[in-house]
C-alpha positions as CSV (number, residue, x, y, z in Angstrom):
1,M,-45.2,-42.1,-20.1
2,D,-48.0,-44.7,-20.4
3,A,-47.9,-47.4,-17.8
4,R,-48.3,-50.1,-20.3
5,I,-45.2,-49.1,-22.2
6,L,-43.2,-49.1,-19.0
7,T,-44.5,-52.7,-18.2
8,Y,-43.5,-53.9,-21.6
9,I,-40.0,-52.4,-21.2
10,V,-39.6,-54.1,-17.8
11,I,-40.9,-57.5,-19.3
12,M,-38.4,-57.1,-22.1
13,I,-35.6,-56.5,-19.7
14,V,-36.5,-59.5,-17.6
15,V,-36.8,-61.9,-20.5
16,T,-33.6,-60.7,-22.2
17,N,-31.6,-61.0,-18.9
18,L,-33.1,-64.4,-18.0
19,I,-32.1,-65.8,-21.4
20,R,-28.5,-64.9,-20.6
21,V,-28.5,-65.7,-16.8
22,I,-30.1,-69.0,-16.8
23,P,-27.4,-70.9,-18.7
24,M,-24.7,-69.5,-16.3
25,I,-26.6,-70.6,-13.3
26,L,-27.5,-74.1,-14.6
27,I,-24.2,-74.9,-16.4
28,R,-21.3,-74.7,-13.9
29,G,-18.7,-76.8,-15.4
30,R,-17.3,-77.5,-18.9
31,I,-19.6,-79.1,-21.3
32,R,-18.3,-82.5,-22.3
33,N,-21.0,-83.7,-24.6
34,T,-19.6,-83.5,-28.1
35,F,-23.1,-83.2,-29.6
36,I,-24.0,-80.2,-27.5
37,R,-20.6,-78.6,-28.0
38,S,-20.9,-78.9,-31.8
39,F,-24.4,-77.6,-31.8
40,L,-23.5,-74.6,-29.7
41,Y,-20.5,-74.0,-32.0
42,Y,-22.6,-73.8,-35.2
43,V,-25.7,-71.9,-33.7
44,P,-24.2,-68.4,-34.5
45,Y,-23.4,-69.4,-38.1
46,V,-26.8,-70.8,-38.7
47,T,-28.5,-67.8,-37.2
48,L,-26.4,-65.5,-39.5
49,A,-27.3,-67.5,-42.5
50,V,-31.0,-67.6,-41.7
51,M,-31.0,-63.9,-41.4
52,T,-28.8,-63.0,-44.3
53,F,-30.2,-65.4,-47.1
54,P,-33.6,-63.8,-47.5
55,A,-32.0,-60.4,-47.6
56,I,-29.6,-61.4,-50.4
57,I,-32.7,-62.5,-52.6
58,D,-35.1,-59.7,-51.7
59,T,-32.9,-56.7,-51.5
60,T,-31.9,-56.6,-55.2
61,Q,-34.2,-55.4,-57.9
62,S,-34.2,-58.9,-59.5
63,P,-34.1,-62.0,-57.3
64,L,-32.0,-63.6,-60.1
65,A,-29.2,-61.0,-59.6
66,G,-29.1,-61.8,-55.9
67,L,-29.0,-65.5,-56.6
68,L,-26.2,-65.1,-59.0
69,A,-24.3,-63.0,-56.6
70,L,-24.8,-65.6,-53.8
71,V,-23.5,-68.5,-56.0
72,L,-20.5,-66.5,-57.3
73,G,-19.8,-65.4,-53.7
74,I,-19.8,-69.0,-52.4
75,I,-17.5,-70.0,-55.2
76,A,-15.1,-67.1,-54.5
77,A,-15.2,-68.1,-50.7
78,M,-14.4,-71.7,-51.7
79,F,-11.3,-70.5,-53.5
80,G,-10.2,-69.0,-50.2
81,L,-10.9,-65.2,-50.9
82,G,-11.4,-63.1,-47.8
83,L,-14.5,-61.3,-46.7
84,F,-13.8,-58.0,-48.5
85,P,-13.0,-59.6,-52.0
86,V,-16.1,-61.8,-51.8
87,A,-18.3,-58.8,-50.8
88,A,-16.8,-56.7,-53.7
89,I,-17.3,-59.6,-56.1
90,C,-21.0,-59.9,-55.0
91,C,-21.6,-56.2,-55.3
92,I,-20.1,-56.0,-58.8
93,V,-22.1,-59.1,-59.9
94,V,-25.4,-57.5,-58.7
95,F,-24.5,-54.2,-60.3
96,V,-23.6,-55.7,-63.7
97,S,-26.4,-58.3,-63.8
98,E,-29.1,-55.6,-63.0
99,W,-27.5,-53.3,-65.6
100,L,-27.7,-56.0,-68.2
101,M,-31.4,-56.9,-67.2
102,T,-32.6,-53.4,-67.8
């Protein structure tokens, strides 16, 4: 194995573990600041949205089909449907809209 690859792997291990260990070392007690608590609460949702949104538009053959599925999925979720029905509605919308566009 090349020494450079081994060095890169070790650096990756150190950086990944430091990101997880430093907050546990620096923050001993409960976080009382409401701004920081709300920020940390929403970080996973924002990260998921930032990763998912471009894939919704770019994965379909037509960006319009992806956008239409996104809008109808948001509307279905606002009406209280669960994850599976919303995903099924979005898949059906993409399938039908791409079939109609060809």
